Residue frames as qw, qx, qy, qz and C-alpha x, y, z in Angstrom:
[[0.556, -0.628, -0.388, -0.383, 36.52, 36.22, 26.88],
 [0.129, -0.597, 0.520, -0.597, 37.17, 37.44, 30.41],
 [0.529, -0.113, -0.831, 0.133, 37.48, 34.60, 32.92],
 [0.516, -0.716, -0.171, -0.438, 35.01, 35.04, 35.82],
 [0.289, 0.289, -0.685, 0.603, 36.56, 35.48, 39.26],
 [0.666, -0.493, -0.367, -0.422, 34.48, 33.96, 42.06],
 [0.218, -0.509, 0.641, -0.532, 34.76, 33.82, 45.85],
 [0.791, -0.144, -0.577, -0.142, 34.60, 30.30, 47.31],
 [0.445, -0.743, 0.280, -0.413, 34.50, 30.23, 51.15],
 [0.960, -0.253, 0.114, 0.049, 35.91, 26.72, 51.57],
 [0.393, -0.646, 0.540, 0.368, 39.64, 25.95, 51.61],
 [0.761, 0.612, -0.124, -0.179, 41.14, 25.38, 48.18],
 [0.612, -0.457, 0.588, 0.266, 43.89, 22.92, 47.28],
 [0.303, 0.571, -0.574, -0.502, 45.79, 22.47, 44.05],
 [0.320, 0.173, -0.889, -0.278, 44.84, 19.42, 41.93],
 [0.185, 0.229, 0.855, -0.428, 41.63, 18.80, 43.87],
 [0.208, -0.363, -0.624, -0.660, 38.02, 18.62, 42.70],
 [0.029, 0.237, 0.636, -0.734, 35.39, 20.41, 44.80],
 [0.007, 0.699, 0.665, 0.264, 31.73, 21.35, 44.75],
 [0.096, 0.359, -0.071, 0.926, 31.24, 25.10, 44.90],
 [0.039, 0.314, 0.654, -0.687, 29.31, 26.62, 47.79],
 [0.286, 0.655, 0.694, -0.084, 25.68, 27.55, 47.10],
 [0.134, 0.878, 0.056, -0.456, 26.25, 31.23, 46.26],
 [0.111, -0.542, 0.639, 0.535, 29.21, 30.52, 43.99],
 [0.306, 0.163, 0.907, 0.239, 27.41, 27.61, 42.30],
 [0.294, 0.758, 0.534, -0.230, 24.32, 29.73, 41.69],
 [0.083, 0.828, -0.196, -0.519, 26.41, 32.49, 40.14],
 [0.144, -0.375, 0.792, 0.459, 28.37, 30.13, 37.89],
 [0.227, 0.218, 0.934, 0.167, 25.49, 27.84, 36.92],
 [0.177, 0.723, 0.662, -0.093, 22.42, 30.06, 36.81],
 [0.035, 0.887, 0.032, -0.460, 23.66, 33.62, 36.38],
 [0.021, -0.636, 0.583, 0.505, 26.63, 33.07, 34.07],
 [0.901, 0.305, 0.128, -0.281, 25.23, 29.81, 32.60],
 [0.084, 0.660, -0.731, -0.149, 28.69, 28.30, 32.33],
 [0.959, 0.121, -0.116, -0.227, 29.24, 24.75, 31.13],
 [0.855, -0.341, 0.303, 0.247, 31.78, 21.94, 31.69],
 [0.739, 0.294, 0.209, 0.570, 35.20, 22.70, 30.25],
 [0.126, 0.872, 0.047, 0.470, 35.04, 26.43, 30.84],
 [0.550, 0.073, -0.445, 0.703, 37.61, 28.18, 33.02],
 [0.334, -0.884, -0.175, -0.277, 37.01, 30.21, 36.17],
 [0.348, 0.383, -0.543, 0.661, 39.24, 31.77, 38.81],
 [0.637, -0.642, -0.417, -0.085, 38.49, 31.12, 42.49],
 [0.221, 0.434, -0.525, 0.698, 39.76, 32.77, 45.66],
 [0.620, -0.506, -0.600, -0.007, 39.00, 31.96, 49.29],
 [0.318, -0.922, 0.024, -0.219, 40.63, 34.85, 51.13],
 [0.845, -0.407, 0.124, 0.323, 44.04, 33.22, 51.72],
 [0.138, -0.785, 0.337, 0.500, 45.92, 35.57, 49.39],
 [0.269, -0.170, 0.813, 0.487, 45.95, 33.29, 46.33],
 [0.662, 0.360, -0.120, -0.646, 43.99, 32.97, 43.10],
 [0.519, -0.084, 0.850, 0.048, 43.15, 29.44, 41.95],
 [0.418, 0.289, -0.532, -0.677, 42.65, 28.60, 38.29],
 [0.495, 0.083, 0.820, -0.275, 39.90, 26.01, 37.87],
 [0.270, 0.051, -0.700, -0.660, 38.01, 24.16, 35.16],
 [0.688, -0.028, 0.257, -0.678, 34.32, 23.35, 35.44],
 [0.067, -0.141, 0.983, 0.095, 33.78, 19.58, 35.55],
 [0.101, -0.443, -0.877, -0.156, 30.03, 19.26, 36.06],
 [0.219, -0.045, 0.132, -0.966, 27.00, 21.55, 36.26],
 [0.136, -0.446, -0.882, -0.066, 23.60, 20.46, 37.61],
 [0.197, -0.782, -0.388, -0.446, 20.56, 22.44, 38.78],
 [0.545, -0.833, -0.054, -0.073, 22.00, 22.85, 42.28],
 [0.715, -0.531, 0.289, 0.351, 25.68, 21.93, 42.13],
 [0.545, 0.793, -0.269, 0.046, 28.80, 22.93, 40.24],
 [0.857, -0.360, 0.208, 0.304, 31.98, 20.84, 40.45],
 [0.375, 0.884, -0.279, 0.035, 35.36, 22.25, 39.46],
 [0.903, -0.077, -0.064, 0.418, 38.93, 20.96, 39.25],
 [0.186, -0.948, 0.176, 0.190, 41.62, 23.29, 40.61],
 [0.875, 0.376, 0.046, 0.301, 44.56, 23.33, 38.21],
 [0.510, 0.401, -0.185, 0.738, 46.82, 26.21, 39.25],
 [0.461, -0.785, -0.321, 0.261, 47.60, 28.51, 42.20],
 [0.434, 0.513, -0.014, 0.741, 48.99, 32.06, 42.01],
 [0.356, -0.491, -0.427, 0.670, 49.91, 34.39, 44.86],
 [0.116, 0.847, 0.330, 0.400, 48.17, 37.78, 44.65],
 [0.549, -0.217, -0.240, 0.771, 50.39, 40.65, 45.78],
 [0.055, 0.565, 0.270, 0.778, 48.11, 43.68, 45.55],
 [0.491, -0.743, -0.438, 0.122, 47.48, 44.24, 49.27],
 [0.065, 0.891, -0.150, 0.423, 48.51, 47.63, 50.62],
 [0.543, 0.142, -0.604, 0.566, 51.45, 47.76, 53.05],
 [0.158, -0.219, 0.361, -0.893, 49.26, 49.99, 55.23],
 [0.191, -0.406, -0.889, 0.088, 46.66, 48.35, 57.45],
 [0.190, -0.175, 0.007, -0.966, 43.57, 50.60, 57.65],
 [0.104, -0.427, -0.875, 0.203, 40.55, 50.12, 59.93],
 [0.178, -0.300, -0.216, -0.912, 37.53, 52.29, 59.12],
 [0.018, 0.415, 0.785, -0.459, 34.87, 52.88, 61.77],
 [0.080, -0.227, -0.460, -0.855, 31.92, 54.12, 59.71],
 [0.345, 0.206, 0.492, -0.772, 28.84, 55.70, 61.24],
 [0.308, 0.338, 0.873, 0.169, 25.94, 53.73, 59.79],
 [0.170, 0.270, -0.152, -0.936, 24.32, 55.82, 57.08],
 [0.635, 0.377, 0.439, -0.512, 20.93, 55.64, 55.38],
 [0.737, 0.594, -0.048, -0.319, 19.92, 53.98, 52.11],
 [0.933, 0.267, -0.017, 0.239, 22.66, 52.74, 49.86],
 [0.084, 0.904, -0.354, 0.225, 25.31, 55.14, 51.18],
 [0.626, -0.538, 0.559, -0.076, 26.67, 52.52, 53.58],
 [0.897, 0.228, 0.357, 0.122, 26.81, 49.93, 50.79],
 [0.523, 0.817, -0.074, 0.233, 28.63, 52.41, 48.57],
 [0.203, -0.848, 0.456, -0.178, 31.16, 53.29, 51.27],
 [0.783, -0.299, 0.545, 0.013, 31.96, 49.63, 51.95],
 [0.838, 0.456, 0.252, 0.159, 32.30, 48.77, 48.27],
 [0.410, 0.849, -0.162, 0.290, 34.62, 51.65, 47.43],
 [0.414, -0.769, 0.467, -0.138, 36.65, 51.32, 50.63],
 [0.881, -0.091, 0.450, 0.117, 37.43, 47.72, 49.70],
 [0.706, 0.641, 0.111, 0.280, 38.55, 48.83, 46.24],
 [0.106, 0.900, -0.272, 0.323, 40.81, 51.42, 47.87],
 [0.570, 0.316, -0.676, 0.344, 42.45, 48.80, 50.09],
 [0.504, -0.556, 0.315, -0.581, 40.77, 49.02, 53.49],
 [0.257, 0.224, -0.924, 0.173, 41.64, 46.13, 55.82],
 [0.140, -0.396, -0.856, 0.301, 38.76, 46.21, 58.32],
 [0.232, -0.394, -0.188, -0.869, 35.45, 48.05, 58.64],
 [0.127, -0.337, -0.818, 0.449, 33.40, 48.41, 61.81],
 [0.189, -0.606, -0.424, -0.646, 29.92, 49.90, 61.36],
 [0.228, -0.141, -0.613, 0.743, 29.16, 52.06, 64.39],
 [0.185, -0.780, -0.565, -0.194, 25.99, 53.45, 65.97],
 [0.263, 0.070, -0.233, 0.934, 26.32, 57.10, 66.97],
 [0.117, 0.448, 0.532, -0.709, 23.95, 59.62, 68.55],
 [0.382, 0.522, -0.094, -0.757, 22.96, 61.08, 65.17],
 [0.055, -0.068, 0.931, 0.354, 22.75, 57.74, 63.39],
 [0.564, 0.126, 0.004, -0.816, 19.40, 57.67, 61.60],
 [0.647, 0.100, -0.703, -0.280, 19.39, 53.90, 61.03],
 [0.578, -0.360, 0.524, -0.512, 17.65, 51.82, 63.67],
 [0.758, 0.195, -0.594, -0.187, 18.58, 48.16, 63.35],
 [0.371, -0.447, 0.725, -0.371, 18.64, 45.34, 65.87],
 [0.767, 0.010, 0.587, -0.261, 18.19, 41.59, 66.19],
 [0.724, 0.248, 0.600, 0.232, 17.60, 39.63, 63.00],
 [0.425, 0.891, 0.146, 0.064, 17.43, 42.73, 60.81],
 [0.159, -0.885, 0.424, 0.109, 20.83, 43.84, 62.05],
 [0.644, -0.263, 0.688, 0.206, 22.34, 40.40, 61.46],
 [0.674, 0.543, 0.470, 0.172, 20.98, 40.30, 57.89],
 [0.233, 0.970, -0.075, 0.010, 22.36, 43.75, 57.20],
 [0.400, -0.699, 0.568, 0.167, 25.76, 42.71, 58.56],
 [0.709, 0.064, 0.663, 0.231, 25.77, 39.66, 56.27],
 [0.523, 0.800, 0.278, 0.094, 24.81, 41.89, 53.34],
 [0.017, -0.950, 0.298, 0.090, 27.72, 44.24, 54.04],
 [0.549, -0.435, 0.676, 0.232, 30.18, 41.33, 54.13],
 [0.687, 0.401, 0.573, 0.196, 28.83, 40.09, 50.78],
 [0.315, 0.949, 0.029, -0.006, 29.35, 43.58, 49.34],
 [0.278, -0.781, 0.531, 0.175, 32.98, 43.43, 50.47],
 [0.667, -0.058, 0.710, 0.218, 33.40, 40.00, 48.85],
 [0.586, 0.697, 0.400, 0.103, 31.85, 41.22, 45.61],
 [0.091, 0.969, -0.209, -0.096, 34.19, 44.22, 45.60],
 [0.472, -0.526, 0.671, 0.225, 37.15, 41.84, 46.00],
 [0.706, 0.316, 0.611, 0.169, 35.92, 39.78, 43.05],
 [0.427, 0.883, 0.185, 0.065, 35.86, 42.93, 40.92],
 [0.018, 0.953, -0.303, 0.014, 39.10, 44.64, 42.01],
 [0.734, 0.424, -0.508, 0.155, 41.31, 41.54, 42.17],
 [0.247, -0.585, 0.621, -0.460, 41.98, 41.35, 45.90],
 [0.704, -0.013, -0.706, -0.082, 42.47, 37.84, 47.27],
 [0.266, -0.148, -0.706, 0.639, 42.32, 38.85, 50.93],
 [0.229, -0.669, -0.553, -0.441, 38.79, 39.76, 52.03],
 [0.028, -0.366, 0.371, -0.853, 38.45, 42.69, 54.45],
 [0.214, -0.361, -0.859, 0.292, 36.58, 41.89, 57.65],
 [0.303, -0.505, -0.176, -0.789, 33.26, 43.65, 58.20],
 [0.129, -0.009, -0.815, 0.565, 32.87, 43.51, 61.95],
 [0.188, -0.655, -0.731, -0.038, 29.46, 43.30, 63.64],
 [0.019, -0.711, -0.075, -0.699, 28.07, 46.81, 64.28],
 [0.522, -0.398, -0.554, 0.512, 28.79, 48.25, 67.72],
 [0.148, -0.953, -0.251, 0.088, 28.26, 51.47, 69.64],
 [0.367, 0.823, -0.195, 0.388, 30.63, 54.39, 69.01],
 [0.368, -0.773, 0.423, -0.297, 31.88, 54.51, 72.59],
 [0.926, -0.182, 0.330, 0.033, 32.59, 50.78, 72.59],
 [0.795, 0.513, 0.023, 0.322, 34.71, 51.17, 69.47],
 [0.208, 0.838, -0.285, 0.416, 36.84, 54.07, 70.65],
 [0.572, -0.653, 0.432, -0.243, 37.65, 52.24, 73.90],
 [0.987, 0.138, -0.026, 0.082, 39.11, 49.23, 72.07],
 [0.535, -0.650, 0.401, 0.361, 42.77, 48.57, 72.82],
 [0.784, 0.558, 0.158, 0.221, 45.00, 49.10, 69.79],
 [0.532, -0.443, 0.219, 0.687, 48.50, 50.20, 68.75],
 [0.420, 0.559, 0.487, 0.523, 47.15, 51.72, 65.54],
 [0.096, -0.036, -0.024, 0.994, 47.35, 55.45, 64.86],
 [0.062, 0.629, 0.759, -0.158, 43.89, 56.77, 65.78],
 [0.085, 0.028, 0.230, 0.969, 42.33, 59.59, 63.76],
 [0.144, 0.680, 0.681, -0.230, 39.11, 61.59, 63.77],
 [0.258, 0.476, 0.348, 0.765, 38.14, 64.18, 61.15],
 [0.192, -0.739, -0.428, 0.483, 37.51, 67.65, 62.56],
 [0.397, 0.801, 0.266, 0.362, 36.90, 70.87, 60.56],
 [0.144, -0.961, 0.170, -0.162, 38.95, 72.94, 63.03],
 [0.888, -0.274, 0.148, 0.338, 41.92, 70.59, 63.26],
 [0.004, 0.908, -0.307, -0.286, 45.35, 72.06, 62.55],
 [0.283, -0.429, 0.805, 0.298, 47.07, 69.00, 61.05],
 [0.780, 0.386, -0.181, -0.458, 46.49, 67.16, 57.76],
 [0.994, 0.024, 0.090, 0.055, 47.55, 63.73, 56.54],
 [0.636, 0.612, -0.246, 0.400, 50.81, 65.14, 55.18],
 [0.119, -0.725, 0.440, -0.516, 51.76, 66.19, 58.73],
 [0.904, -0.347, 0.124, -0.217, 51.39, 62.71, 60.24],
 [0.187, -0.577, 0.792, 0.065, 54.30, 60.49, 61.20],
 [0.549, 0.173, -0.754, -0.317, 54.56, 57.11, 59.51],
 [0.777, -0.359, 0.207, -0.473, 52.30, 54.73, 61.48],
 [0.044, -0.433, 0.899, -0.044, 54.10, 51.66, 62.84],
 [0.216, 0.127, 0.951, -0.180, 50.99, 49.52, 63.37],
 [0.045, 0.497, 0.752, 0.430, 48.46, 50.76, 60.84],
 [0.143, -0.081, 0.082, -0.983, 45.70, 53.35, 61.12],
 [0.035, -0.554, -0.832, 0.002, 42.13, 53.40, 62.35],
 [0.039, -0.018, 0.018, -0.999, 39.80, 56.34, 61.84],
 [0.158, 0.512, 0.762, -0.363, 36.24, 57.30, 62.70],
 [0.079, -0.157, -0.415, -0.893, 33.69, 58.78, 60.30],
 [0.321, 0.250, 0.578, -0.707, 30.34, 60.01, 61.57],
 [0.361, 0.498, 0.778, 0.131, 26.99, 59.39, 59.83],
 [0.235, 0.687, 0.414, 0.549, 25.05, 62.01, 57.83],
 [0.270, -0.930, -0.146, -0.204, 24.74, 64.36, 60.79],
 [0.350, 0.610, -0.518, 0.487, 28.34, 63.88, 61.86],
 [0.549, -0.241, -0.665, 0.445, 29.57, 63.22, 65.38],
 [0.278, -0.902, -0.228, -0.241, 28.18, 65.41, 68.15],
 [0.034, 0.814, -0.410, 0.410, 30.33, 67.47, 70.50],
 [0.726, -0.491, 0.425, -0.227, 30.31, 64.82, 73.24],
 [0.962, 0.165, 0.177, 0.124, 31.47, 62.11, 70.80],
 [0.515, 0.736, -0.222, 0.381, 34.23, 64.34, 69.44],
 [0.270, -0.749, 0.463, -0.390, 35.42, 65.01, 72.98],
 [0.891, -0.256, 0.351, -0.130, 35.20, 61.32, 73.89],
 [0.878, 0.420, -0.013, 0.230, 37.28, 60.39, 70.85],
 [0.239, 0.789, -0.364, 0.433, 39.93, 62.96, 71.78],
 [0.545, -0.605, 0.464, -0.347, 40.02, 61.63, 75.34],
 [0.954, -0.023, 0.300, -0.020, 40.48, 58.11, 73.93],
 [0.516, -0.430, 0.509, 0.538, 43.58, 59.20, 72.00],
 [0.570, 0.575, 0.510, 0.292, 42.05, 59.99, 68.60],
 [0.298, -0.329, 0.156, 0.882, 44.05, 62.71, 66.91],
 [0.407, 0.770, 0.352, -0.343, 41.93, 65.33, 65.15],
 [0.432, -0.103, 0.565, 0.695, 42.79, 65.73, 61.49],
 [0.347, 0.645, 0.078, -0.676, 41.71, 68.14, 58.75],
 [0.541, 0.216, 0.710, 0.396, 40.69, 67.14, 55.22],
 [0.206, 0.334, 0.424, 0.816, 40.54, 70.50, 53.48],
 [0.092, 0.037, 0.232, -0.968, 38.32, 73.58, 53.82],
 [0.550, -0.107, -0.367, -0.743, 35.01, 72.03, 52.67],
 [0.600, -0.136, 0.624, -0.481, 32.47, 69.97, 54.59],
 [0.282, 0.201, -0.859, -0.377, 32.29, 66.46, 53.13],
 [0.833, -0.166, -0.144, -0.507, 29.38, 64.04, 53.10],
 [0.736, -0.445, 0.493, -0.133, 29.88, 60.92, 55.19],
 [0.923, 0.216, 0.279, 0.157, 30.65, 58.66, 52.22],
 [0.489, 0.800, -0.149, 0.314, 32.94, 61.28, 50.66],
 [0.312, -0.814, 0.430, -0.233, 34.81, 61.82, 53.92],
 [0.861, -0.263, 0.435, 0.016, 35.58, 58.12, 54.40],
 [0.846, 0.398, 0.221, 0.277, 36.84, 57.61, 50.87],
 [0.268, 0.897, -0.179, 0.302, 38.81, 60.87, 50.79],
 [0.429, -0.742, 0.491, -0.155, 40.70, 60.14, 54.00],
 [0.903, -0.057, 0.416, 0.088, 41.28, 56.53, 52.97],
 [0.710, 0.636, 0.074, 0.291, 42.72, 57.69, 49.65],
 [0.029, 0.910, -0.309, 0.275, 44.92, 60.31, 51.31],
 [0.666, -0.550, 0.499, -0.069, 46.32, 57.73, 53.73],
 [0.900, 0.180, 0.348, 0.191, 47.05, 55.30, 50.90],
 [0.504, 0.804, -0.071, 0.308, 48.82, 58.04, 48.93],
 [0.174, -0.861, 0.394, -0.272, 50.88, 59.12, 51.93],
 [0.425, -0.504, 0.729, -0.183, 51.71, 55.72, 53.47],
 [0.812, 0.132, 0.544, -0.169, 50.24, 52.98, 51.26],
 [0.516, -0.028, 0.696, 0.499, 50.32, 51.98, 47.62],
 [0.398, 0.814, 0.420, 0.050, 48.43, 54.67, 45.70],
 [0.530, 0.107, 0.143, 0.829, 50.57, 56.93, 43.55]]
């Protein structure tokens, strides 16, 4: 039987007994219906997996004993920061989930001129929390023990003005250079992907003025979720850990 792998937000220590946080306890106790004596694997984002044995299960709480600690070494050597134009429906969820599987390090959702999603206040905060949970769930599935940060959504212009030493990229259908023509980035990569309608001319110009190098991803126009994952994959093949 496959041992469930669960995210636990609190710090974990070898040979200690802890009560799982509410979400983890609910998943172990109510969803999986696990019982004392069964094994689970925990991770808290510190780069390690922790083997644990369930000690007690009640209606609201699950206690586990941590019995072993193993370093997880599946993080890409390439740091990648995706700025994703917020897209409609489940496209944004899909992009976050698959980007985490492909090894993204950080994601910043961005509002652009053609962004069709209007969120603010409490609704925006709930959506941000949902996106972070999607990233955590993707880590549980793909075996990562370092959780990518989903930053609070910000405006496009605010993002491109951020100070960084990362290589800055922006997809453009008339660009003359592809990923294979890039120099090895010394401090990671960040790239911008527009929403369904893409970036407008003013945003493309602003990105160029902010030092974003225009890059081509083939002769076909890609959907927003396809563009993000295609460029992420190409960067991991060229500079990261995908064969």
